C-alpha positions in Angstrom: -44.2 -150.4 -63.9 -43.6 -148.6 -67.1 -46.2 -145.7 -67.2 -47.0 -143.5 -70.1 -48.7 -140.6 -68.3 -51.8 -138.8 -69.4 -53.4 -139.8 -72.7 -53.9 -137.5 -75.6 -57.6 -138.5 -75.7 -58.4 -135.8 -73.1 -57.0 -133.9 -70.2 -59.5 -135.7 -67.9 -57.7 -139.0 -68.5 -60.5 -141.0 -69.9 -60.7 -143.8 -72.5 -63.7 -145.1 -74.5 -64.9 -148.4 -72.9 -68.0 -150.2 -74.1 -69.3 -147.2 -75.9 -68.8 -144.7 -73.1 -65.9 -142.6 -71.7 -64.4 -143.9 -68.5 -61.7 -142.5 -66.3 -58.6 -144.5 -65.8 -55.9 -144.5 -63.1 -52.9 -144.8 -65.3 -51.6 -146.5 -68.4 -48.7 -148.7 -69.0 -47.0 -150.4 -71.9 -46.1 -154.1 -71.9 -43.9 -154.9 -74.9 -45.6 -152.9 -77.7 -49.1 -152.9 -76.3 -50.6 -150.1 -74.2 -53.0 -150.9 -71.4 -55.3 -148.4 -69.6 -55.6 -149.3 -65.8 -59.2 -148.8 -64.9 -59.3 -149.8 -61.2 -57.3 -151.8 -58.6 -58.6 -155.3 -58.0 -57.8 -158.3 -55.9 -56.1 -158.4 -52.4 -54.1 -155.7 -50.8 -50.8 -157.6 -51.2 -50.7 -157.7 -55.0 -50.5 -154.8 -57.4 -53.3 -155.9 -59.7 -55.5 -153.9 -62.0 -58.5 -154.3 -64.3 -57.0 -153.1 -67.6 -58.4 -152.2 -71.0 -56.8 -152.4 -74.4 -58.8 -150.4 -76.9 -57.0 -151.9 -79.9 -57.6 -155.5 -78.9 -60.4 -156.7 -81.3 -63.5 -154.8 -82.2 -64.2 -152.3 -79.5 -61.3 -153.3 -77.3 -61.1 -155.9 -74.5 -60.5 -156.2 -70.8 -57.4 -157.8 -69.1 -55.8 -158.2 -65.7 -52.5 -156.3 -65.3 -50.1 -157.2 -62.5 -46.8 -155.7 -61.5 -44.9 -158.3 -59.5 -41.6 -158.1 -57.6 -38.8 -160.0 -59.3 -37.8 -163.1 -57.4 -38.3 -166.9 -57.1 -42.1 -166.6 -56.3 -42.7 -164.6 -59.5 -40.6 -166.9 -61.6 -42.6 -169.8 -60.2 -45.8 -168.0 -61.1 -44.6 -167.5 -64.7 -43.9 -171.3 -64.8 -47.5 -171.9 -63.8 -48.9 -169.5 -66.5 -46.7 -171.0 -69.2 -48.6 -174.3 -68.6 -52.1 -172.7 -68.4 -53.1 -172.6 -72.1 -56.7 -173.8 -71.6 -59.5 -171.2 -72.0 -61.0 -172.6 -68.8 -58.2 -170.9 -66.8 -56.7 -167.4 -66.8 -53.9 -167.3 -69.4 -50.8 -165.1 -69.7 -51.2 -162.8 -72.7 -47.7 -161.4 -72.3 -45.1 -160.3 -69.8 -42.1 -158.1 -69.6 -39.2 -158.0 -67.2 -38.1 -154.6 -65.8 -35.7 -153.6 -63.2 -36.8 -155.3 -60.0 -40.2 -156.1 -61.4 -42.2 -158.2 -63.9 -45.3 -156.8 -65.6 -47.8 -159.5 -66.4 -51.0 -159.3 -68.5 -53.7 -162.0 -68.0 -57.0 -162.8 -69.6 -60.1 -161.5 -67.9 -63.0 -163.7 -66.8 -66.4 -162.0 -66.6 -68.8 -163.0 -63.9 -69.3 -162.7 -60.2 -67.3 -164.4 -57.5 -68.8 -167.3 -55.6 -68.3 -165.2 -52.4 -70.6 -162.5 -53.8 -73.2 -165.0 -54.8 -73.2 -166.7 -51.4 -73.5 -163.3 -49.7 -76.6 -162.5 -51.7 -78.1 -165.9 -51.0 -77.5 -165.6 -47.3 -79.1 -162.1 -47.3 -82.2 -163.5 -49.1 -81.6 -161.4 -52.2 -81.1 -164.3 -54.5 -82.4 -167.9 -54.5 -80.0 -170.7 -53.3 -78.6 -173.2 -55.7 -80.6 -176.4 -56.1 -78.6 -179.6 -55.0 -78.6 -180.9 -58.5 -77.2 -177.7 -59.9 -74.6 -177.5 -57.1 -73.4 -181.0 -58.0 -73.2 -180.0 -61.7 -71.3 -176.8 -60.9 -68.8 -178.6 -58.6 -68.4 -181.4 -61.1 -67.2 -178.9 -63.7 -64.9 -177.2 -61.2 -63.5 -180.6 -60.2 -62.8 -181.4 -63.8 -60.7 -178.3 -64.0 -58.8 -179.1 -60.8 -58.2 -182.7 -61.9 -56.8 -181.3 -65.2 -54.4 -179.1 -63.4 -53.0 -182.0 -61.4 -53.1 -184.8 -64.0 -52.1 -183.0 -67.2 -50.3 -179.8 -66.0 -48.9 -180.9 -62.7 -50.2 -177.8 -61.0 -51.6 -177.4 -57.6 -53.9 -174.4 -57.2 -53.5 -174.2 -53.4 -56.0 -171.4 -52.7 -59.5 -172.6 -53.7 -62.0 -170.5 -51.8 -65.2 -168.5 -52.8 -63.4 -165.2 -53.7 -61.1 -167.1 -56.1 -64.0 -168.8 -58.0 -66.0 -167.0 -60.7 -69.6 -167.9 -61.6 -69.9 -167.3 -65.3 -73.0 -167.6 -67.4 -73.9 -169.2 -70.8 -73.7 -171.8 -69.5 -73.4 -171.2 -65.8 -70.2 -172.7 -64.5 -67.5 -172.2 -61.9 -64.1 -171.1 -63.1 -60.9 -170.8 -61.0 -59.1 -167.5 -61.0 -56.3 -166.1 -58.8 -53.4 -168.5 -59.4 -51.1 -166.4 -57.3 -50.6 -169.3 -54.8 -50.4 -172.0 -57.5 -47.2 -174.0 -57.8 -46.0 -176.7 -60.2 -45.6 -180.1 -58.6 -41.8 -180.0 -58.6 -41.8 -176.8 -56.6 -44.7 -177.3 -54.1 -42.3 -178.2 -51.3 -40.7 -174.7 -51.7 -43.9 -172.7 -51.1 -43.6 -170.2 -48.4 -45.6 -171.0 -45.2 -49.0 -169.4 -45.3 -49.2 -169.2 -49.1 -52.8 -169.8 -50.2 -53.8 -170.8 -46.6 -57.3 -169.7 -45.9 -57.9 -171.5 -42.6 -61.4 -172.6 -43.3 -60.9 -173.8 -46.9 -57.4 -175.1 -46.8 -57.1 -178.9 -46.1 -56.4 -180.0 -42.6 -52.9 -181.3 -43.5 -51.9 -177.8 -44.6 -52.8 -176.1 -41.4 -49.3 -176.5 -40.0 -47.7 -175.5 -43.3 -45.5 -178.6 -43.4 -47.3 -180.6 -46.1 -46.9 -179.9 -49.9 -50.1 -179.0 -51.7 -51.4 -181.9 -53.7 -54.5 -183.4 -55.2 -56.0 -184.4 -51.9 -55.6 -180.9 -50.5 -57.3 -179.2 -53.5 -60.0 -181.8 -53.5 -60.8 -181.0 -49.9 -61.2 -177.3 -50.7 -63.5 -178.0 -53.6 -65.7 -180.2 -51.4 -65.9 -177.4 -48.8 -67.4 -175.3 -51.6 -69.9 -178.0 -52.4 -70.9 -178.3 -48.7 -71.3 -174.5 -48.6 -73.4 -174.4 -51.7 -75.7 -177.2 -50.3 -76.1 -175.9 -46.8 -74.8 -172.3 -46.7 -72.6 -173.5 -43.9 -69.0 -174.6 -43.5 -68.4 -178.2 -42.6 -67.3 -179.4 -39.1 -69.5 -176.9 -37.4 -68.1 -173.9 -39.2 -64.4 -174.9 -38.7 -63.8 -176.2 -42.2 -60.2 -177.2 -42.6 -59.4 -175.8 -39.2 -61.0 -179.0 -37.8 -57.7 -180.8 -38.5 -55.6 -178.5 -36.3 -54.4 -180.0 -33.0 -56.4 -177.7 -30.9 -59.7 -178.7 -32.6 -59.1 -182.2 -33.9 -60.3 -184.1 -30.8 -63.7 -182.5 -30.6 -64.1 -181.8 -34.4 -63.4 -185.3 -35.7 -67.0 -186.5 -35.1 -68.7 -183.1 -35.9 -69.0 -183.5 -39.7 -72.7 -183.6 -40.4 -74.1 -184.9 -43.7 -75.7 -182.2 -45.9 -79.1 -183.9 -45.7 -79.2 -183.2 -42.0 -78.6 -179.5 -42.4 -80.5 -178.5 -45.6 -84.2 -179.1 -46.4 -83.4 -179.2 -50.1 -81.1 -182.1 -49.5 -83.4 -183.8 -47.0 -86.2 -183.8 -49.5 -84.3 -185.6 -52.2 -85.2 -189.2 -53.1 -83.4 -191.5 -50.7 -81.0 -192.9 -53.4 -79.8 -189.4 -54.3 -79.6 -188.2 -50.7 -77.5 -191.2 -49.6 -75.1 -190.9 -52.6 -74.8 -187.1 -52.1 -74.0 -187.5 -48.4 -71.5 -190.3 -49.0 -69.7 -188.2 -51.7 -69.4 -185.1 -49.5 -68.3 -187.0 -46.4 -65.6 -188.8 -48.4 -64.2 -185.7 -49.9 -64.1 -183.9 -46.5 -62.3 -186.6 -44.5 -59.8 -185.0 -42.2 -57.1 -187.6 -43.2 -56.0 -187.2 -46.8 -55.7 -191.0 -47.3 -59.4 -191.3 -46.5 -60.5 -189.0 -49.3 -60.8 -190.0 -52.9 -57.5 -191.5 -53.8 -57.3 -190.4 -57.4 -59.1 -187.9 -59.7 -60.7 -190.6 -61.8 -62.8 -192.0 -58.9 -63.7 -188.6 -57.6 -64.8 -187.4 -61.1 -66.6 -190.6 -61.7 -68.7 -190.3 -58.6 -69.5 -186.7 -59.3 -70.5 -187.5 -62.9 -72.6 -190.4 -61.8 -74.4 -188.3 -59.2 -74.9 -185.4 -61.6 -76.4 -187.8 -64.2 -78.8 -189.2 -61.7 -80.0 -185.7 -60.9 -80.7 -185.1 -64.5 -82.9 -188.2 -65.0 -84.8 -188.0 -61.7 -88.3 -186.7 -62.5 -89.0 -185.4 -59.0 -86.4 -182.6 -59.5 -87.3 -179.4 -61.5 -84.9 -178.1 -64.2 -82.9 -175.2 -62.8 -80.2 -174.5 -65.4 -82.0 -171.6 -67.0 -83.0 -170.2 -63.6 -79.4 -170.1 -62.4 -78.2 -168.6 -65.7 -80.8 -165.8 -65.3 -79.5 -165.2 -61.8 -75.9 -164.8 -62.9 -76.9 -162.6 -65.8 -78.9 -160.4 -63.3 -75.6 -159.7 -61.6 -73.4 -159.3 -64.7 -75.4 -157.5 -67.3 -76.7 -154.4 -65.4 -73.4 -153.8 -63.7 -70.6 -151.8 -65.2 -67.2 -153.4 -65.5 -66.0 -151.3 -62.6 -68.5 -153.1 -60.3 -66.9 -156.6 -60.9 -64.1 -158.1 -58.9 -61.8 -160.5 -60.7 -58.4 -160.9 -59.0 -56.0 -163.3 -60.7 
């Protein structure tokens, strides 16, 4: 990483961020732009920082800075980010090759992680998501995943709550952390264990022998829907581990419909309840060929169910309520309180 040393703005190494002075860890230059590294973010295995560029627009802007080891994995990551040009995903602002490393700057997504939100819900500090809202949020996320596969030929490969941000205005789920994403022509070359969270990874990935594809990312998204609806993981808490040889025999019949686990789902009108259960059970099938066979049908069923929730008079509107919940997390907190690995 090319580092510039202490700034001339003060011997205490601070920079003006959002109208106040804030200490920074270091600063670096990527091409001709200088970034102040405010804090380390993300997992322990990646050198990733929340960065600030005071010259980016009025008042400056936040970014994610990563210093990656040179090699095939980093080159594949750059291949992914060259294709990600949609504002719905993190985008590469710029990168620079150095001796043995590649410095990469990505856009920053403000919000809280789904993992944080679920933690607060389980602790009773925040209200749970209404089933209709859960379907709407997952429908938006599924559209993004389908776009990755159909248009960009990218498999995310690591869809789990810490890698999903809940943003507001309007509230929606956005994928971050594309560190395990691979283009379709390289998925067979992924290292074993990449993006393999045992509970959220699809059953067929548990032995590391199957390339990540649409069916695998679909399974991970549907685990998130199940968790939003019930605050539990499917298959009695096993999630994708249910497909492993040591669990498969007893776990195959342990997938319980959401309406049998959550009062909010049980109280739905029967037509909605049955459609919701059917959608979830299909997307969580242990065998990939028993899930939705293509993105169009998957998105179609999600869209149809979401539309039915919107026109059902028995269900109260919750869009504004969820937006207020997310803003409660985001607005009062300083940027240093947020986690946004990419």
